[in-house]
Biopython code that builds the backbone (N, CA, C, O; Angstrom):
import numpy as np
from Bio.PDB.StructureBuilder import StructureBuilder

atoms = [
    (1, "SER", "N", (14.802, -56.095, -28.415)),
    (1, "SER", "CA", (14.318, -54.816, -27.909)),
    (1, "SER", "C", (15.413, -54.170, -27.057)),
    (1, "SER", "O", (16.265, -54.872, -26.513)),
    (2, "PRO", "N", (15.396, -52.853, -26.939)),
    (2, "PRO", "CA", (16.396, -52.179, -26.108)),
    (2, "PRO", "C", (16.362, -52.657, -24.649)),
    (2, "PRO", "O", (17.399, -52.795, -24.001)),
    (3, "GLU", "N", (15.160, -52.902, -24.157)),
    (3, "GLU", "CA", (15.036, -53.344, -22.762)),
    (3, "GLU", "C", (15.656, -54.716, -22.541)),
    (3, "GLU", "O", (16.311, -54.941, -21.523)),
    (4, "ALA", "N", (15.458, -55.634, -23.479)),
    (4, "ALA", "CA", (16.029, -56.978, -23.352)),
    (4, "ALA", "C", (17.557, -56.915, -23.445)),
    (4, "ALA", "O", (18.252, -57.583, -22.679)),
    (5, "LEU", "N", (18.074, -56.123, -24.369)),
    (5, "LEU", "CA", (19.523, -55.984, -24.511)),
    (5, "LEU", "C", (20.125, -55.344, -23.260)),
    (5, "LEU", "O", (21.204, -55.731, -22.812)),
    (6, "ASP", "N", (19.418, -54.368, -22.707)),
    (6, "ASP", "CA", (19.877, -53.738, -21.465)),
    (6, "ASP", "C", (19.920, -54.758, -20.331)),
    (6, "ASP", "O", (20.898, -54.817, -19.586)),
    (7, "ALA", "N", (18.875, -55.554, -20.198)),
    (7, "ALA", "CA", (18.827, -56.564, -19.133)),
    (7, "ALA", "C", (19.958, -57.574, -19.289)),
    (7, "ALA", "O", (20.590, -57.956, -18.304)),
    (8, "LEU", "N", (20.216, -58.004, -20.514)),
    (8, "LEU", "CA", (21.330, -58.928, -20.747)),
    (8, "LEU", "C", (22.660, -58.271, -20.386)),
    (8, "LEU", "O", (23.497, -58.869, -19.710)),
    (9, "GLY", "N", (22.841, -57.043, -20.842)),
    (9, "GLY", "CA", (24.080, -56.335, -20.547)),
    (9, "GLY", "C", (24.307, -56.163, -19.066)),
    (9, "GLY", "O", (25.405, -56.402, -18.564)),
    (10, "TRP", "N", (23.270, -55.748, -18.367)),
    (10, "TRP", "CA", (23.401, -55.544, -16.928)),
    (10, "TRP", "C", (23.672, -56.867, -16.215)),
    (10, "TRP", "O", (24.442, -56.915, -15.256)),
    (11, "GLY", "N", (23.041, -57.932, -16.684)),
    (11, "GLY", "CA", (23.288, -59.259, -16.104)),
    (11, "GLY", "C", (24.743, -59.675, -16.254)),
    (11, "GLY", "O", (25.346, -60.180, -15.307)),
    (12, "TYR", "N", (25.309, -59.468, -17.436)),
    (12, "TYR", "CA", (26.718, -59.793, -17.647)),
    (12, "TYR", "C", (27.621, -58.959, -16.749)),
    (12, "TYR", "O", (28.606, -59.470, -16.217)),
    (13, "ILE", "N", (27.299, -57.695, -16.576)),
    (13, "ILE", "CA", (28.100, -56.849, -15.701)),
    (13, "ILE", "C", (28.041, -57.363, -14.268)),
    (13, "ILE", "O", (29.052, -57.383, -13.566)),
    (14, "GLN", "N", (26.854, -57.777, -13.838)),
    (14, "GLN", "CA", (26.684, -58.271, -12.474)),
    (14, "GLN", "C", (27.519, -59.518, -12.185)),
    (14, "GLN", "O", (27.904, -59.752, -11.040)),
    (15, "VAL", "N", (27.801, -60.320, -13.218)),
    (15, "VAL", "CA", (28.608, -61.527, -13.012)),
    (15, "VAL", "C", (30.074, -61.309, -13.399)),
    (15, "VAL", "O", (30.850, -62.259, -13.492)),
    (16, "GLY", "N", (30.440, -60.038, -13.622)),
    (16, "GLY", "CA", (31.844, -59.718, -13.853)),
    (16, "GLY", "C", (32.317, -59.741, -15.290)),
    (16, "GLY", "O", (33.508, -59.566, -15.546)),
    (17, "GLN", "N", (31.418, -59.952, -16.233)),
    (17, "GLN", "CA", (31.795, -59.954, -17.646)),
    (17, "GLN", "C", (31.544, -58.556, -18.210)),
    (17, "GLN", "O", (30.606, -58.331, -18.975)),
    (18, "LEU", "N", (32.417, -57.620, -17.807)),
    (18, "LEU", "CA", (32.200, -56.209, -18.097)),
    (18, "LEU", "C", (32.206, -55.890, -19.581)),
    (18, "LEU", "O", (31.372, -55.116, -20.050)),
    (19, "SER", "N", (33.126, -56.469, -20.320)),
    (19, "SER", "CA", (33.220, -56.177, -21.751)),
    (19, "SER", "C", (31.970, -56.653, -22.494)),
    (19, "SER", "O", (31.421, -55.938, -23.333)),
    (20, "LYS", "N", (31.539, -57.856, -22.175)),
    (20, "LYS", "CA", (30.342, -58.396, -22.811)),
    (20, "LYS", "C", (29.109, -57.587, -22.407)),
    (20, "LYS", "O", (28.233, -57.321, -23.229)),
    (21, "GLY", "N", (29.053, -57.202, -21.145)),
    (21, "GLY", "CA", (27.941, -56.388, -20.667)),
    (21, "GLY", "C", (27.896, -55.045, -21.353)),
    (21, "GLY", "O", (26.827, -54.578, -21.747)),
    (22, "GLU", "N", (29.063, -54.412, -21.500)),
    (22, "GLU", "CA", (29.118, -53.118, -22.176)),
    (22, "GLU", "C", (28.637, -53.242, -23.619)),
    (22, "GLU", "O", (27.926, -52.370, -24.117)),
    (23, "SER", "N", (29.025, -54.321, -24.285)),
    (23, "SER", "CA", (28.608, -54.537, -25.665)),
    (23, "SER", "C", (27.082, -54.587, -25.774)),
    (23, "SER", "O", (26.501, -53.977, -26.671)),
    (24, "PHE", "N", (26.444, -55.304, -24.869)),
    (24, "PHE", "CA", (24.974, -55.392, -24.900)),
    (24, "PHE", "C", (24.324, -54.048, -24.555)),
    (24, "PHE", "O", (23.306, -53.686, -25.144)),
    (25, "LEU", "N", (24.908, -53.307, -23.604)),
    (25, "LEU", "CA", (24.354, -52.003, -23.265)),
    (25, "LEU", "C", (24.437, -51.047, -24.450)),
    (25, "LEU", "O", (23.493, -50.305, -24.720)),
    (26, "LEU", "N", (25.559, -51.066, -25.155)),
    (26, "LEU", "CA", (25.708, -50.201, -26.321)),
    (26, "LEU", "C", (24.743, -50.601, -27.439)),
    (26, "LEU", "O", (24.195, -49.743, -28.131)),
    (27, "ARG", "N", (24.539, -51.915, -27.609)),
    (27, "ARG", "CA", (23.555, -52.380, -28.592)),
    (27, "ARG", "C", (22.154, -51.929, -28.192)),
    (27, "ARG", "O", (21.347, -51.553, -29.042)),
    (28, "SER", "N", (21.872, -51.969, -26.883)),
    (28, "SER", "CA", (20.581, -51.509, -26.384)),
    (28, "SER", "C", (20.355, -50.057, -26.769)),
    (28, "SER", "O", (19.291, -49.704, -27.278)),
    (29, "LEU", "N", (21.353, -49.214, -26.525)),
    (29, "LEU", "CA", (21.222, -47.792, -26.841)),
    (29, "LEU", "C", (21.104, -47.556, -28.340)),
    (29, "LEU", "O", (20.408, -46.638, -28.772)),
    (30, "ALA", "N", (21.778, -48.376, -29.130)),
    (30, "ALA", "CA", (21.689, -48.236, -30.590)),
    (30, "ALA", "C", (20.284, -48.562, -31.101)),
    (30, "ALA", "O", (19.864, -48.065, -32.145)),
    (31, "ASN", "N", (19.561, -49.406, -30.350)),
    (31, "ASN", "CA", (18.208, -49.802, -30.755)),
    (31, "ASN", "C", (17.126, -48.914, -30.153)),
    (31, "ASN", "O", (15.951, -49.046, -30.498)),
    (32, "GLY", "N", (17.505, -48.030, -29.274)),
    (32, "GLY", "CA", (16.537, -47.122, -28.652)),
    (32, "GLY", "C", (16.994, -46.726, -27.273)),
    (32, "GLY", "O", (17.166, -47.578, -26.400)),
    (33, "GLU", "N", (17.191, -45.442, -27.068)),
    (33, "GLU", "CA", (17.693, -44.981, -25.781)),
    (33, "GLU", "C", (16.647, -45.148, -24.692)),
    (33, "GLU", "O", (15.480, -44.795, -24.862)),
    (34, "THR", "N", (17.098, -45.702, -23.560)),
    (34, "THR", "CA", (16.238, -45.821, -22.382)),
    (34, "THR", "C", (17.002, -45.287, -21.174)),
    (34, "THR", "O", (18.233, -45.289, -21.145)),
    (35, "SER", "N", (16.253, -44.836, -20.194)),
    (35, "SER", "CA", (16.898, -44.303, -18.995)),
    (35, "SER", "C", (17.697, -45.383, -18.274)),
    (35, "SER", "O", (18.785, -45.109, -17.768)),
    (36, "LEU", "N", (17.172, -46.612, -18.221)),
    (36, "LEU", "CA", (17.886, -47.674, -17.510)),
    (36, "LEU", "C", (19.186, -48.066, -18.204)),
    (36, "LEU", "O", (20.176, -48.353, -17.530)),
    (37, "ALA", "N", (19.204, -48.083, -19.525)),
    (37, "ALA", "CA", (20.447, -48.417, -20.228)),
    (37, "ALA", "C", (21.512, -47.360, -19.937)),
    (37, "ALA", "O", (22.677, -47.694, -19.723)),
    (38, "HIS", "N", (21.116, -46.093, -19.930)),
    (38, "HIS", "CA", (22.081, -45.039, -19.602)),
    (38, "HIS", "C", (22.507, -45.123, -18.137)),
    (38, "HIS", "O", (23.674, -44.891, -17.821)),
    (39, "LEU", "N", (21.587, -45.448, -17.251)),
    (39, "LEU", "CA", (21.926, -45.622, -15.837)),
    (39, "LEU", "C", (22.917, -46.765, -15.676)),
    (39, "LEU", "O", (23.912, -46.626, -14.963)),
    (40, "HIS", "N", (22.659, -47.881, -16.324)),
    (40, "HIS", "CA", (23.561, -49.029, -16.225)),
    (40, "HIS", "C", (24.928, -48.732, -16.833)),
    (40, "HIS", "O", (25.956, -49.146, -16.296)),
    (41, "LEU", "N", (24.937, -48.019, -17.944)),
    (41, "LEU", "CA", (26.216, -47.644, -18.554)),
    (41, "LEU", "C", (26.965, -46.681, -17.634)),
    (41, "LEU", "O", (28.189, -46.756, -17.530)),
    (42, "ALA", "N", (26.253, -45.788, -16.973)),
    (42, "ALA", "CA", (26.888, -44.887, -16.001)),
    (42, "ALA", "C", (27.521, -45.687, -14.868)),
    (42, "ALA", "O", (28.627, -45.373, -14.429)),
    (43, "GLN", "N", (26.829, -46.712, -14.398)),
    (43, "GLN", "CA", (27.386, -47.550, -13.335)),
    (43, "GLN", "C", (28.646, -48.272, -13.811)),
    (43, "GLN", "O", (29.612, -48.404, -13.060)),
    (44, "LEU", "N", (28.630, -48.732, -15.040)),
    (44, "LEU", "CA", (29.796, -49.416, -15.597)),
    (44, "LEU", "C", (30.981, -48.464, -15.711)),
    (44, "LEU", "O", (32.077, -48.796, -15.259)),
    (45, "VAL", "N", (30.788, -47.295, -16.301)),
    (45, "VAL", "CA", (31.925, -46.391, -16.472)),
    (45, "VAL", "C", (32.381, -45.820, -15.136)),
    (45, "VAL", "O", (33.540, -45.427, -14.999)),
    (46, "MET", "N", (31.494, -45.767, -14.153)),
    (46, "MET", "CA", (31.921, -45.373, -12.813)),
    (46, "MET", "C", (32.880, -46.419, -12.237)),
    (46, "MET", "O", (33.864, -46.070, -11.585)),
    (47, "MET", "N", (32.590, -47.693, -12.477)),
    (47, "MET", "CA", (33.501, -48.770, -12.037)),
    (47, "MET", "C", (34.883, -48.595, -12.657)),
    (47, "MET", "O", (35.897, -48.966, -12.065)),
    (48, "GLN", "N", (34.905, -48.025, -13.857)),
    (48, "GLN", "CA", (36.155, -47.804, -14.580)),
    (48, "GLN", "C", (36.767, -46.447, -14.235)),
    (48, "GLN", "O", (37.753, -46.022, -14.837)),
    (49, "LYS", "N", (36.160, -45.776, -13.248)),
    (49, "LYS", "CA", (36.632, -44.497, -12.729)),
    (49, "LYS", "C", (36.569, -43.349, -13.743)),
    (49, "LYS", "O", (37.344, -42.397, -13.650)),
    (50, "ASP", "N", (35.659, -43.437, -14.697)),
    (50, "ASP", "CA", (35.441, -42.359, -15.663)),
    (50, "ASP", "C", (34.196, -41.596, -15.204)),
    (50, "ASP", "O", (33.111, -41.751, -15.764)),
    (51, "TYR", "N", (34.381, -40.764, -14.168)),
    (51, "TYR", "CA", (33.264, -40.132, -13.493)),
    (51, "TYR", "C", (32.533, -39.107, -14.360)),
    (51, "TYR", "O", (31.308, -39.006, -14.293)),
    (52, "GLU", "N", (33.262, -38.356, -15.163)),
    (52, "GLU", "CA", (32.609, -37.362, -16.022)),
    (52, "GLU", "C", (31.719, -38.037, -17.068)),
    (52, "GLU", "O", (30.615, -37.571, -17.349)),
    (53, "LYS", "N", (32.206, -39.126, -17.633)),
    (53, "LYS", "CA", (31.405, -39.867, -18.611)),
    (53, "LYS", "C", (30.158, -40.447, -17.929)),
    (53, "LYS", "O", (29.070, -40.447, -18.505)),
    (54, "ALA", "N", (30.330, -40.938, -16.703)),
    (54, "ALA", "CA", (29.192, -41.476, -15.945)),
    (54, "ALA", "C", (28.147, -40.392, -15.710)),
    (54, "ALA", "O", (26.950, -40.632, -15.868)),
    (55, "LEU", "N", (28.604, -39.192, -15.332)),
    (55, "LEU", "CA", (27.660, -38.093, -15.106)),
    (55, "LEU", "C", (26.931, -37.717, -16.393)),
    (55, "LEU", "O", (25.757, -37.347, -16.356)),
    (56, "GLY", "N", (27.617, -37.809, -17.524)),
    (56, "GLY", "CA", (26.968, -37.542, -18.809)),
    (56, "GLY", "C", (25.847, -38.524, -19.093)),
    (56, "GLY", "O", (24.768, -38.134, -19.540)),
    (57, "HIS", "N", (26.105, -39.806, -18.831)),
    (57, "HIS", "CA", (25.055, -40.820, -19.021)),
    (57, "HIS", "C", (23.891, -40.581, -18.052)),
    (57, "HIS", "O", (22.730, -40.786, -18.403)),
    (58, "LEU", "N", (24.213, -40.148, -16.843)),
    (58, "LEU", "CA", (23.154, -39.890, -15.868)),
    (58, "LEU", "C", (22.293, -38.702, -16.271)),
    (58, "LEU", "O", (21.088, -38.706, -16.017)),
    (59, "ARG", "N", (22.882, -37.688, -16.892)),
    (59, "ARG", "CA", (22.091, -36.548, -17.368)),
    (59, "ARG", "C", (21.083, -37.005, -18.429)),
    (59, "ARG", "O", (19.928, -36.580, -18.430)),
    (60, "ILE", "N", (21.540, -37.869, -19.322)),
    (60, "ILE", "CA", (20.639, -38.383, -20.356)),
    (60, "ILE", "C", (19.565, -39.267, -19.723)),
    (60, "ILE", "O", (18.388, -39.171, -20.070)),
    (61, "ALA", "N", (19.979, -40.126, -18.796)),
    (61, "ALA", "CA", (19.026, -41.002, -18.110)),
    (61, "ALA", "C", (17.944, -40.186, -17.424)),
    (61, "ALA", "O", (16.768, -40.550, -17.447)),
    (62, "GLU", "N", (18.350, -39.077, -16.811)),
    (62, "GLU", "CA", (17.397, -38.219, -16.113)),
    (62, "GLU", "C", (16.382, -37.614, -17.086)),
    (62, "GLU", "O", (15.195, -37.525, -16.776)),
    (63, "GLU", "N", (16.854, -37.202, -18.258)),
    (63, "GLU", "CA", (15.952, -36.642, -19.267)),
    (63, "GLU", "C", (14.952, -37.678, -19.776)),
    (63, "GLU", "O", (13.806, -37.344, -20.079)),
    (64, "LEU", "N", (15.386, -38.928, -19.866)),
    (64, "LEU", "CA", (14.534, -39.990, -20.397)),
    (64, "LEU", "C", (13.643, -40.640, -19.347)),
    (64, "LEU", "O", (12.679, -41.327, -19.685)),
    (65, "SER", "N", (13.960, -40.428, -18.085)),
    (65, "SER", "CA", (13.271, -41.132, -17.001)),
    (65, "SER", "C", (11.805, -40.758, -16.918)),
    (65, "SER", "O", (11.427, -39.596, -17.066)),
    (66, "LYS", "N", (10.993, -41.770, -16.677)),
    (66, "LYS", "CA", (9.551, -41.566, -16.593)),
    (66, "LYS", "C", (8.990, -41.892, -15.203)),
    (66, "LYS", "O", (7.792, -41.742, -14.966)),
    (67, "ASP", "N", (9.857, -42.336, -14.289)),
    (67, "ASP", "CA", (9.326, -42.705, -12.972)),
    (67, "ASP", "C", (10.267, -42.245, -11.853)),
    (67, "ASP", "O", (11.472, -42.083, -12.047)),
    (68, "GLN", "N", (9.678, -42.047, -10.697)),
    (68, "GLN", "CA", (10.416, -41.517, -9.548)),
    (68, "GLN", "C", (11.479, -42.492, -9.051)),
    (68, "GLN", "O", (12.544, -42.061, -8.607)),
    (69, "ASN", "N", (11.215, -43.792, -9.116)),
    (69, "ASN", "CA", (12.184, -44.782, -8.653)),
    (69, "ASN", "C", (13.492, -44.677, -9.438)),
    (69, "ASN", "O", (14.576, -44.707, -8.855)),
    (70, "THR", "N", (13.387, -44.556, -10.750)),
    (70, "THR", "CA", (14.584, -44.420, -11.580)),
    (70, "THR", "C", (15.286, -43.102, -11.279)),
    (70, "THR", "O", (16.513, -43.064, -11.194)),
    (71, "LEU", "N", (14.524, -42.021, -11.115)),
    (71, "LEU", "CA", (15.127, -40.734, -10.759)),
    (71, "LEU", "C", (15.867, -40.817, -9.429)),
    (71, "LEU", "O", (16.939, -40.232, -9.277)),
    (72, "ASP", "N", (15.306, -41.531, -8.480)),
    (72, "ASP", "CA", (15.969, -41.704, -7.181)),
    (72, "ASP", "C", (17.288, -42.463, -7.343)),
    (72, "ASP", "O", (18.286, -42.115, -6.712)),
    (73, "ARG", "N", (17.294, -43.491, -8.183)),
    (73, "ARG", "CA", (18.527, -44.257, -8.436)),
    (73, "ARG", "C", (19.577, -43.380, -9.124)),
    (73, "ARG", "O", (20.763, -43.454, -8.806)),
    (74, "ILE", "N", (19.132, -42.559, -10.059)),
    (74, "ILE", "CA", (20.037, -41.657, -10.770)),
    (74, "ILE", "C", (20.667, -40.672, -9.779)),
    (74, "ILE", "O", (21.882, -40.476, -9.779)),
    (75, "ASN", "N", (19.839, -40.063, -8.943)),
    (75, "ASN", "CA", (20.341, -39.085, -7.976)),
    (75, "ASN", "C", (21.275, -39.716, -6.950)),
    (75, "ASN", "O", (22.251, -39.091, -6.535)),
    (76, "ALA", "N", (20.988, -40.937, -6.543)),
    (76, "ALA", "CA", (21.865, -41.632, -5.603)),
    (76, "ALA", "C", (23.237, -41.885, -6.232)),
    (76, "ALA", "O", (24.263, -41.716, -5.573)),
    (77, "LEU", "N", (23.255, -42.284, -7.491)),
    (77, "LEU", "CA", (24.524, -42.534, -8.167)),
    (77, "LEU", "C", (25.283, -41.229, -8.382)),
    (77, "LEU", "O", (26.507, -41.200, -8.246)),
    (78, "LYS", "N", (24.576, -40.145, -8.715)),
    (78, "LYS", "CA", (25.234, -38.841, -8.839)),
    (78, "LYS", "C", (25.910, -38.459, -7.525)),
    (78, "LYS", "O", (27.051, -37.996, -7.516)),
    (79, "ASP", "N", (25.200, -38.656, -6.419)),
    (79, "ASP", "CA", (25.778, -38.357, -5.105)),
    (79, "ASP", "C", (27.021, -39.198, -4.845)),
    (79, "ASP", "O", (28.023, -38.683, -4.350)),
    (80, "ASP", "N", (26.967, -40.485, -5.173)),
    (80, "ASP", "CA", (28.122, -41.367, -4.983)),
    (80, "ASP", "C", (29.319, -40.887, -5.804)),
    (80, "ASP", "O", (30.451, -40.880, -5.321)),
    (81, "ILE", "N", (29.058, -40.487, -7.042)),
    (81, "ILE", "CA", (30.137, -40.016, -7.913)),
    (81, "ILE", "C", (30.752, -38.747, -7.335)),
    (81, "ILE", "O", (31.975, -38.631, -7.262)),
    (82, "ARG", "N", (29.935, -37.815, -6.931)),
    (82, "ARG", "CA", (30.447, -36.553, -6.385)),
    (82, "ARG", "C", (31.250, -36.788, -5.112)),
    (82, "ARG", "O", (32.294, -36.166, -4.918)),
    (83, "LYS", "N", (30.781, -37.675, -4.245)),
    (83, "LYS", "CA", (31.532, -37.995, -3.019)),
    (83, "LYS", "C", (32.877, -38.620, -3.371)),
    (83, "LYS", "O", (33.892, -38.295, -2.756)),
    (84, "THR", "N", (32.889, -39.512, -4.355)),
    (84, "THR", "CA", (34.119, -40.151, -4.778)),
    (84, "THR", "C", (35.079, -39.122, -5.364)),
    (84, "THR", "O", (36.275, -39.150, -5.073)),
    (85, "GLN", "N", (34.558, -38.212, -6.193)),
    (85, "GLN", "CA", (35.388, -37.181, -6.785)),
    (85, "GLN", "C", (36.013, -36.295, -5.715)),
    (85, "GLN", "O", (37.187, -35.941, -5.818)),
    (86, "VAL", "N", (35.253, -35.936, -4.700)),
    (86, "VAL", "CA", (35.771, -35.091, -3.627)),
    (86, "VAL", "C", (36.853, -35.835, -2.846)),
    (86, "VAL", "O", (37.906, -35.274, -2.543)),
    (87, "SER", "N", (36.586, -37.101, -2.523)),
    (87, "SER", "CA", (37.539, -37.857, -1.701)),
    (87, "SER", "C", (38.824, -38.192, -2.446)),
    (87, "SER", "O", (39.871, -38.374, -1.825)),
    (88, "THR", "N", (38.752, -38.276, -3.787)),
    (88, "THR", "CA", (39.957, -38.585, -4.572)),
    (88, "THR", "C", (40.577, -37.340, -5.195)),
    (88, "THR", "O", (41.613, -37.421, -5.854)),
    (89, "GLY", "N", (39.943, -36.189, -4.987)),
    (89, "GLY", "CA", (40.466, -34.935, -5.519)),
    (89, "GLY", "C", (40.328, -34.800, -7.029)),
    (89, "GLY", "O", (41.134, -34.128, -7.672)),
    (90, "GLN", "N", (39.316, -35.432, -7.591)),
    (90, "GLN", "CA", (39.135, -35.356, -9.047)),
    (90, "GLN", "C", (38.148, -34.310, -9.433)),
    (90, "GLN", "O", (37.883, -34.119, -10.620)),
]
sb = StructureBuilder()
sb.init_structure("model")
sb.init_model(0)
sb.init_chain("A")
sb.init_seg("    ")
for serial, (resi, resn, name, xyz) in enumerate(atoms, 1):
    if name == "N":
        sb.init_residue(resn, " ", resi, " ")
    sb.init_atom(name, np.array(xyz, "f"), 0.0, 1.0, " ", f" {name:<3s}", serial, name[0])
structure = sb.get_structure()
């Protein structure tokens, strides 16, 4: 299921296996887009300093989101990205 693949991907990212985690997140999205998979992928690409790509994933996550908690997480990450962009001049 997309949710199980997302959970596996996010788990791998949390333990530092970014490539393996990304692979599972992409498989998750291929099996069905979810707001959490896009949120997690946004967090991953933010780690890689690809802020515009992260914001793109967050826009999709926001459209798919069904609960306020996820929306709050999305907005917090958007704020973090914007602050980082301002401080680095990007």
